[in-house]
C-alpha positions in Angstrom: -0.6 0.4 0.5 1.2 3.5 -0.2 1.8 5.6 3.1 3.0 9.0 3.9 5.5 8.1 6.2 7.5 10.6 8.9 10.7 9.8 8.7 12.3 11.9 10.7 11.6 14.8 12.8 11.6 17.9 10.8 11.8 16.1 7.8 9.1 16.6 5.5 6.7 13.2 5.0 7.9 11.0 2.1 4.7 9.0 0.6 6.4 5.3 -0.1 5.2 1.5 -0.8 5.0 -0.4 2.7 3.5 -4.1 2.9 -0.3 -3.7 3.9 -0.7 -4.3 7.4 -2.7 -7.7 9.3 -5.4 -7.7 11.3 -4.9 -9.9 13.6 -7.5 -11.2 16.3 -9.4 -8.8 17.9 -8.3 -6.2 15.0 -10.1 -5.2 11.4 -8.4 -4.0 8.6 -9.6 -0.7 7.0 -9.5 1.2 3.6 -9.1 4.6 4.4 -11.3 7.4 2.7 -10.3 10.8 4.6 -8.0 11.8 8.2 -8.1 14.7 9.4 -4.6 16.8 9.4 -4.9 18.9 12.7 -3.9 22.5 12.6 -1.0 21.9 15.0 0.4 18.5 13.0 3.6 20.8 11.4 5.0 21.2 15.4 4.4 18.0 15.8 5.6 16.5 12.5 8.8 19.2 13.5 9.3 18.0 17.0 8.2 21.2 18.5 6.2 19.1 20.1 8.0 16.8 21.6 4.9 14.2 21.0 6.2 10.3 21.5 6.3 9.5 17.7 8.9 7.0 17.0 9.6 7.0 13.4 9.9 6.0 10.0 5.9 6.0 11.5 2.8 6.8 9.6 1.6 9.5 11.4 -2.4 10.6 11.6 -5.0 10.8 14.6 -8.2 8.7 13.4 -10.5 8.6 9.8 -13.2 7.5 7.8 -12.7 4.6 6.0 -14.2 1.1 4.9 -13.4 -2.1 6.2 -11.9 -4.5 4.3 -11.6 -7.4 6.8 -12.7 -8.3 10.4 -11.4 -10.5 12.3 -13.1 -13.4 13.9 -14.4 -12.2 17.2 -16.8 -8.8 15.2 -20.4 -10.0 15.4 -22.2 -7.1 13.9 -19.1 -5.5 11.5 -19.1 -6.5 7.9 -16.3 -6.3 4.4 -18.0 -2.9 3.1 -19.2 -1.1 6.3 -19.0 2.5 6.4 -16.7 3.7 9.6 -15.2 5.7 11.7 -12.3 5.3 13.7 -10.8 6.0 16.6 -7.8 6.5 17.4 -7.7 6.4 21.3 -6.8 3.0 21.5 -6.9 1.1 25.3 -4.5 -1.7 26.8 -7.5 -4.7 27.1 -5.7 -5.9 31.1 -6.5 -3.3 33.1 -10.5 -2.2 33.2 -9.5 0.2 35.7 -6.4 2.0 34.9 -6.2 1.5 30.9 -3.0 2.4 29.5 -3.5 5.0 26.7 -2.1 5.9 22.9 -3.2 7.6 20.3 -2.8 5.4 17.8 0.0 6.9 15.2 0.3 10.3 17.2 0.9 10.0 20.8 1.0 8.2 24.1 0.5 8.5 28.2 3.9 6.7 29.9 5.2 3.5 29.2 2.2 1.1 28.9 1.3 3.4 26.0 4.5 3.6 24.6 4.0 -0.4 24.7 0.7 0.2 22.5 2.0 2.6 20.4 5.1 -0.4 19.6 1.7 -2.9 18.3 0.2 0.0 16.8 2.2 1.5 14.6 0.6 3.6 12.3 -2.2 5.7 12.1 -4.7 6.8 9.1 -2.1 8.5 6.3 -2.5 5.4 4.4 -4.3 3.5 1.8 -5.3 1.0 4.9 -5.0 1.2 8.2 -4.9 -2.3 11.5 -7.3 -0.5 13.7 -8.7 -2.4 17.8 -12.4 -4.0 16.7 -13.7 -1.8 19.4 -12.1 1.3 18.2 -14.4 0.7 14.6 -17.8 2.8 14.6 -20.1 2.0 12.1 -21.9 5.2 10.5 -24.7 6.4 8.7 -24.7 6.0 4.7 -24.5 10.0 4.1 -20.8 10.3 5.4 -19.8 8.0 2.3 -21.5 11.0 0.4 -18.4 13.0 1.9 -16.2 11.4 3.8 -13.7 13.9 3.7 -16.3 16.6 5.8 -16.9 13.1 8.4 -13.5 12.9 9.2 -14.0 16.1 11.5 -15.0 13.8 14.1 -11.3 13.5 15.2 -12.4 17.3 16.4 -16.1 17.2 17.6 -15.7 13.7 19.6 -12.9 15.9 22.0 -14.7 18.6 22.8 -18.2 15.8 23.5 -16.0 13.7 25.3 -14.6 16.9 27.2 -18.3 17.7 27.9 -19.4 14.8 28.6 -17.0 14.4 31.6 -18.6 17.9 33.2 -21.7 16.5 33.3 -23.1 19.7 31.1 -27.1 19.6 31.1 -29.5 21.2 29.2 -30.0 24.5 29.5 -26.9 25.8 31.6 -24.0 28.5 30.8 -20.9 27.3 29.8 -17.3 28.8 29.2 -15.0 28.0 26.7 -11.5 28.5 27.0 -10.3 28.8 24.6 -12.9 29.6 22.0 -12.2 30.7 19.1 -9.4 28.2 18.7 -10.3 25.0 15.9 -11.4 22.6 19.0 -12.7 25.5 21.6 -14.6 26.3 18.7 -16.1 22.8 18.2 -17.0 23.1 22.1 -19.0 25.7 21.6 -21.1 24.0 18.9 -21.4 20.1 20.2 -22.8 22.7 23.7 -25.3 24.7 21.7 -26.0 20.5 20.0 -26.3 19.5 23.3 -28.5 21.5 24.4 -26.5 24.6 26.3 -28.4 27.1 27.0 -25.5 30.0 27.0 -22.1 29.1 25.6 -18.8 32.1 26.9 -16.9 32.6 23.7 -14.2 34.5 25.6 -10.7 35.3 22.7 -8.7 37.3 21.0 -9.4 37.2 17.7 -12.4 39.3 16.9 -12.7 37.7 13.6 -13.5 34.6 15.3 -15.5 35.9 18.1 -17.8 37.2 15.2 -18.0 34.6 12.9 -19.1 32.2 16.3 -21.6 35.0 16.9 -23.3 35.1 13.4 -23.3 31.5 13.0 -25.0 31.0 16.2 -26.8 33.7 17.8 -27.9 34.9 20.6 -27.4 31.6 22.9 -23.4 32.1 22.3 -21.4 35.1 24.4 -18.8 36.7 22.1 -15.9 38.6 24.8 -12.7 40.4 23.9 -9.7 39.2 25.8 -7.3 41.8 27.1 -4.4 39.9 28.5 -5.5 41.7 31.8 -6.5 38.9 34.5 -8.4 40.8 37.1 -11.0 42.8 33.4 -11.1 39.1 32.0 -12.0 37.5 34.3 -14.9 40.1 34.9 -15.7 40.6 31.5 -16.6 36.6 31.0 -18.6 37.2 34.1 -20.4 40.3 32.7 -21.2 38.5 30.0 -22.7 35.3 31.4 -25.3 37.5 33.1 -26.1 34.6 36.1 -24.0 31.8 36.9 -21.5 29.7 35.0 -22.4 26.1 35.3 -19.1 25.3 33.7 -16.1 25.1 32.0 -14.1 24.1 29.5 -10.3 24.8 29.0 -8.8 24.2 25.3 -6.2 26.7 25.2 -3.0 25.0 23.2 0.4 25.1 24.8 0.9 28.3 23.4 -1.4 30.2 25.9 -0.8 31.6 29.5 -1.3 30.1 32.6 -3.0 33.7 33.3 -5.8 32.5 30.7 -7.2 29.3 32.6 -6.8 30.5 35.4 -8.7 33.6 34.9 -11.8 31.6 33.0 -11.9 28.7 35.8 -12.3 31.2 38.7 -15.2 32.4 36.4 -17.7 29.2 37.3 -20.2 29.2 40.5 -20.0 27.6 43.2 -20.5 23.8 43.5 -19.5 24.2 39.7 -17.3 21.9 37.6 -14.1 22.7 35.2 -12.8 20.4 32.6 -8.9 20.9 31.7 -9.2 19.1 28.5 -5.9 21.9 26.2 -1.9 22.0 26.6 -0.9 24.8 28.9 2.0 24.1 30.4 2.9 21.4 28.4 6.0 22.7 26.9 7.2 24.6 30.1 5.7 28.1 31.7 4.1 28.5 35.2 1.7 25.7 35.8 -1.8 26.6 36.4 -2.3 27.8 40.4 -5.7 27.9 41.7 -6.3 28.8 45.5 -6.9 26.0 47.5 -9.0 28.1 49.6 -11.4 29.2 46.6 -11.9 25.7 45.5 -12.7 24.2 48.8 -14.5 27.0 50.0 -16.8 26.6 46.7 -16.9 23.1 46.6 -15.4 23.3 42.4 -14.8 20.2 40.6 -12.0 20.2 38.8 -10.9 17.6 36.6 -8.9 16.4 33.7 -10.1 14.9 30.8 -7.4 13.3 27.9 -9.8 12.2 25.2 -13.0 10.8 25.7 -14.7 7.1 26.6 -16.1 4.8 23.4 -19.0 5.4 24.1 -18.4 9.2 23.1 -17.5 7.5 19.9 -21.4 7.0 19.3 -22.5 9.8 21.1 -21.0 12.3 18.9 -22.1 10.0 15.4 -25.5 10.7 16.4 -25.9 13.9 17.2 -24.9 14.2 13.0 -26.3 11.6 11.5 -29.3 13.5 13.1 -28.5 16.7 11.9 -28.2 18.4 15.5 -24.8 19.5 14.6 -24.3 20.7 11.6 -21.3 20.0 9.6 -21.6 21.9 6.1 -21.5 25.5 7.1 -17.4 24.1 7.7 -14.7 24.7 5.3 -13.4 21.7 3.9 -10.4 21.1 1.9 -9.3 18.0 0.9 -5.3 16.6 -0.2 -4.5 13.4 -2.4 -2.0 11.4 -0.5 1.0 12.6 -2.2 0.5 16.0 -1.4 0.4 15.7 2.3 2.8 18.4 3.0 0.6 20.6 1.4 -2.0 19.3 2.9 0.0 19.8 6.4 0.8 23.1 5.6 -2.4 24.2 5.1 -3.9 23.2 7.8 -1.1 24.8 10.2 -2.2 28.5 7.7 -6.4 26.9 8.2 -6.3 26.7 12.2 -9.5 28.6 12.7 -13.2 27.7 13.6 -14.6 25.0 11.6 -11.5 25.3 9.3 -10.6 21.2 8.6 -8.1 20.2 5.9 -8.0 16.1 5.4 -5.9 13.6 3.7 -7.7 11.6 1.3 -5.7 8.0 1.3 -8.0 6.2 -1.3 -9.3 8.6 -3.3 -6.4 10.8 -5.1 
């Protein structure tokens, strides 16, 4: 098969002929129709993000595809099925604290690294080997535009964070990092889940205007200045009432003060979910006041990726039209143009900008 290979950090990806993967027991072989290209992919491949990829490796996080072969333990999946391949692989030998790897992308700890050595390659290839439990049927309509449905990579993450925080219909949510690629997804998904109001802070005025134009009065944009106390007051004022939950999706380049300002707008007994990259590349750690957390009974939790069941939920939201992919701006690239796709994604990382690689269709 043909695949885009990262031979070393800092070098362009090269398209090569490599052996077809072989699916064993508990695995599915999938023809990849479309895979999302993250806006920060260039930072990963350049080594700036210090991701634990081990070259040579076929990168890529999840994808839309058709099953070529299902293992003997699959009772419902069949060859020819249109499916979503989730990259979040969990070890099968510890139900309480499973090790995790993002197939073709990242890993957590030594256990995750062992998983990555077994499921080494991702979706920037014509074929992909995936654990059976990471393959989810898609509605037939997804086959009309697989590149658009590859946005599942983004929406599943924000959906998982909102589930982790227990977002309920009618609640007020603040999305820290709302003007980014992932944060804007959280705004859209939260509204699809029934949020009554979403506070969307950010410095990019054009992105704030886009969110307001798309979603109307349920979204309250807040221009940020960088002054922690002033920004916190502005966000609280925009809510016009208590903020039930905060989800932080800021990138590694953001200062911890921005995360703290957003987190401390939450009401008594409110919830804060941390899913971003603040502090991952150095800088000050997030310092939330102990007395504030304790006396206000605030719940603060981290969430890396999402549970398997989140895939089913986000697919249902999309299939029903409750979460609408139609307004998203999608640019597709064939496998031979993979480096152009990575560069394009880096330059188009705003709200609802999607870049897709289509390995099996061009």
